[in-house]
C-alpha positions as CSV (number, residue, x, y, z in Angstrom):
1,X,9.8,-18.8,9.5
2,X,9.4,-19.1,13.5
3,X,6.5,-16.8,13.5
4,X,4.3,-18.6,10.8
5,X,5.4,-22.1,12.5
6,X,3.9,-20.5,15.9
7,X,0.7,-19.4,13.9
8,X,0.2,-22.6,12.2
9,X,1.4,-24.7,15.5
10,X,-1.7,-26.4,16.8
11,X,-2.4,-26.6,20.4
12,X,-0.8,-23.7,21.6
13,X,-2.9,-21.1,23.7
14,X,-3.4,-17.8,25.7
15,X,-1.9,-19.5,28.7
16,X,1.1,-20.8,26.8
17,X,3.7,-19.4,29.3
18,X,6.6,-20.0,26.9
19,X,5.1,-18.3,24.2
20,X,3.7,-15.3,25.9
21,X,6.7,-15.0,28.2
22,X,9.7,-16.0,26.4
23,X,9.1,-16.4,22.3
24,X,7.0,-12.9,22.2
25,X,9.4,-10.6,23.5
26,X,12.4,-11.8,21.5
27,X,9.7,-11.5,18.5
28,X,8.9,-8.0,19.1
29,X,12.5,-7.4,19.8
30,X,13.5,-8.6,16.4
31,X,10.8,-6.8,14.5
32,X,11.6,-3.5,16.3
33,X,15.5,-4.2,15.5
34,X,15.0,-4.4,11.8
35,X,12.6,-1.4,11.9
36,X,15.2,0.7,13.5
37,X,18.0,-0.6,11.6
38,X,20.7,-3.3,12.1
39,X,24.1,-4.3,10.9
40,X,24.7,-4.7,7.3
41,X,22.3,-1.6,6.5
42,X,19.1,-3.9,7.4
43,X,16.5,-1.4,7.8
44,X,12.8,-0.3,6.8
45,X,12.4,3.2,5.1
46,X,9.3,5.7,5.7
47,X,6.7,3.1,3.7
48,X,7.7,0.0,5.5
49,X,9.7,-1.2,3.2
50,X,12.5,-3.4,3.9
51,X,16.0,-2.7,2.7
52,X,19.5,-4.5,3.1
53,X,23.0,-2.9,2.2
54,X,24.4,0.3,2.1
55,X,24.8,2.9,-0.4
56,X,24.6,2.1,-3.8
57,X,24.1,-1.6,-3.2
58,X,20.9,-1.2,-1.0
59,X,18.5,-3.0,-2.2
60,X,14.6,-3.9,-1.2
61,X,14.0,-7.2,-2.8
62,X,10.7,-8.3,-3.8
63,X,10.8,-11.8,-2.4
64,X,12.4,-10.4,0.9
65,X,9.5,-7.9,1.4
66,X,6.6,-10.6,0.8
67,X,8.3,-12.7,3.3
68,X,8.2,-9.4,5.7
69,X,4.7,-8.9,4.8
70,X,4.1,-12.6,6.0
71,X,6.1,-11.9,9.1
72,X,4.1,-8.8,10.1
73,X,1.0,-10.6,9.7
74,X,2.1,-13.7,11.7
75,X,3.2,-11.5,14.5
76,X,-0.2,-9.7,14.5
77,X,-1.7,-13.0,15.1
78,X,0.5,-14.4,17.8
79,X,-0.2,-11.1,19.4
80,X,-3.7,-11.6,19.8
81,X,-3.2,-14.8,20.9
82,X,-1.0,-13.8,24.0
83,X,-3.4,-11.0,24.7
84,X,-1.2,-8.2,23.4
85,X,-4.2,-6.6,21.0
86,X,-2.7,-3.5,21.0
87,X,0.6,-4.6,19.6
88,X,-1.2,-7.2,17.4
89,X,-3.1,-4.0,15.6
90,X,0.0,-1.9,15.5
91,X,1.4,-5.3,13.2
92,X,-1.2,-6.0,11.1
93,X,-1.8,-2.3,10.5
94,X,2.0,-2.1,9.1
95,X,1.3,-4.8,6.9
96,X,-1.6,-3.3,5.5
97,X,0.5,-0.4,4.7
98,X,3.1,-2.5,3.2
99,X,1.0,-4.5,1.1
100,X,-0.3,-1.0,-0.4
101,X,3.3,0.3,-0.8
102,X,4.3,-2.9,-2.6
103,X,1.8,-2.4,-5.1
104,X,2.4,0.9,-5.7
105,X,6.2,0.7,-5.6
106,X,7.5,-2.9,-6.8
107,X,4.6,-3.3,-9.8
108,X,5.8,-1.9,-13.2
109,X,3.1,0.1,-14.7
110,X,4.1,-0.3,-18.1
111,X,4.3,-4.1,-18.3
112,X,2.2,-4.9,-15.0
113,X,5.0,-7.0,-14.2
114,X,6.8,-7.3,-10.9
115,X,10.4,-5.5,-10.5
116,X,13.3,-7.8,-9.2
117,X,14.2,-5.1,-6.7
118,X,14.2,-1.6,-5.6
119,X,17.7,0.6,-5.5
120,X,18.7,4.1,-4.9
121,X,18.4,4.7,-8.4
122,X,15.2,3.3,-9.1
123,X,13.6,0.1,-9.8
124,X,15.4,-3.2,-10.7
125,X,13.8,-4.9,-13.9
126,X,14.6,-8.5,-14.8
127,X,13.8,-12.1,-13.7
128,X,15.2,-13.3,-10.5
129,X,14.5,-15.8,-7.6
130,X,13.2,-13.0,-5.5
131,X,10.0,-12.5,-7.8
132,X,9.4,-16.2,-7.9
133,X,9.4,-16.0,-4.2
134,X,7.1,-13.2,-3.8
135,X,4.4,-14.8,-6.2
136,X,4.8,-18.0,-4.6
137,X,3.2,-16.2,-1.1
138,X,-0.7,-16.3,-1.2
139,X,-0.8,-12.8,-0.8
140,X,1.3,-11.5,-3.6
141,X,-0.9,-12.3,-6.4
142,X,-3.5,-9.8,-5.0
143,X,-0.9,-7.2,-5.1
144,X,-0.3,-7.3,-8.7
145,X,-4.1,-6.8,-9.5
146,X,-4.3,-3.7,-11.6
147,X,-6.3,-1.1,-9.7
148,X,-6.5,1.6,-12.7
149,X,-9.9,2.4,-13.9
150,X,-11.0,0.0,-16.7
151,X,-11.5,1.0,-20.4
152,X,-15.1,0.6,-20.0
153,X,-15.6,2.9,-16.5
154,X,-13.5,6.0,-18.6
155,X,-15.6,5.6,-21.6
156,X,-19.1,5.8,-19.1
157,X,-17.4,8.7,-17.3
158,X,-16.2,10.7,-20.4
159,X,-20.0,10.1,-21.9
160,X,-21.5,10.9,-18.6
161,X,-19.3,14.2,-18.6
162,X,-20.2,15.0,-21.9
163,X,-24.0,14.7,-21.4
164,X,-23.4,17.0,-18.3
165,X,-21.8,19.4,-20.4
166,X,-24.6,19.2,-23.1
167,X,-27.3,19.6,-20.4
168,X,-25.5,22.9,-19.0
169,X,-24.9,24.4,-22.4
170,X,-28.6,23.9,-23.1
171,X,-30.0,25.4,-19.4
172,X,-27.7,28.7,-20.3
173,X,-29.0,29.2,-23.6
174,X,-32.7,29.8,-21.7
175,X,-30.7,32.2,-19.6
176,X,-30.6,36.2,-20.5
177,X,-27.4,38.0,-20.6
178,X,-27.4,39.1,-17.4
179,X,-28.5,35.9,-15.5
180,X,-26.1,33.8,-17.6
181,X,-22.9,35.9,-16.7
182,X,-23.9,35.9,-13.0
183,X,-23.9,32.2,-13.3
184,X,-20.9,31.6,-14.6
185,X,-19.0,34.1,-12.4
186,X,-20.7,33.0,-9.2
187,X,-20.7,29.1,-10.0
188,X,-18.9,27.9,-12.8
189,X,-15.5,29.6,-11.8
190,X,-12.5,28.0,-9.2
191,X,-12.6,31.5,-7.8
192,X,-16.2,33.2,-7.8
193,X,-16.5,36.6,-8.1
194,X,-18.6,38.1,-5.5
195,X,-21.9,39.6,-5.8
196,X,-20.4,43.1,-5.0
197,X,-18.1,42.7,-7.8
198,X,-20.5,42.1,-10.5
């Protein structure tokens, strides 16, 4: 929450020595600690998702990861203000990757609902305050948008493929046997036959 408060605070500038010299290094140290792992099994997995707990009790909670994303975005904004553009770009890239992974891992593809948490055994279904917390953050609603092709798109693609197959079949009818055989062997196979073999 400190990062969010600093971002929203009016009147701080790049020459704010306290922000640049005292607060920024501590914020960055805290983020790196969480990234590398700290007490009680708090760590990030290879996708940047934040987990708490150890062994079978480990959980990656939806609400906590939504807050984690928010912290990464806020830290990127502070990094820009204090002139740490490379660090800011790193945190923003991490936030973008977390956003993508959140959508892939926390969204139930069958119901469209948000999982409460992830566990070593798989996703945890059910209602929890974590889901409400995650959904209350402005960016999370975007994460739940279904990115699969619509029925209209799938139908249009099937019709287009059917039309292409029909055109190909008609074109093949105009060729003699040898030409048809060469075209099929050279252009329509995944592993084309060489001309020498034909």
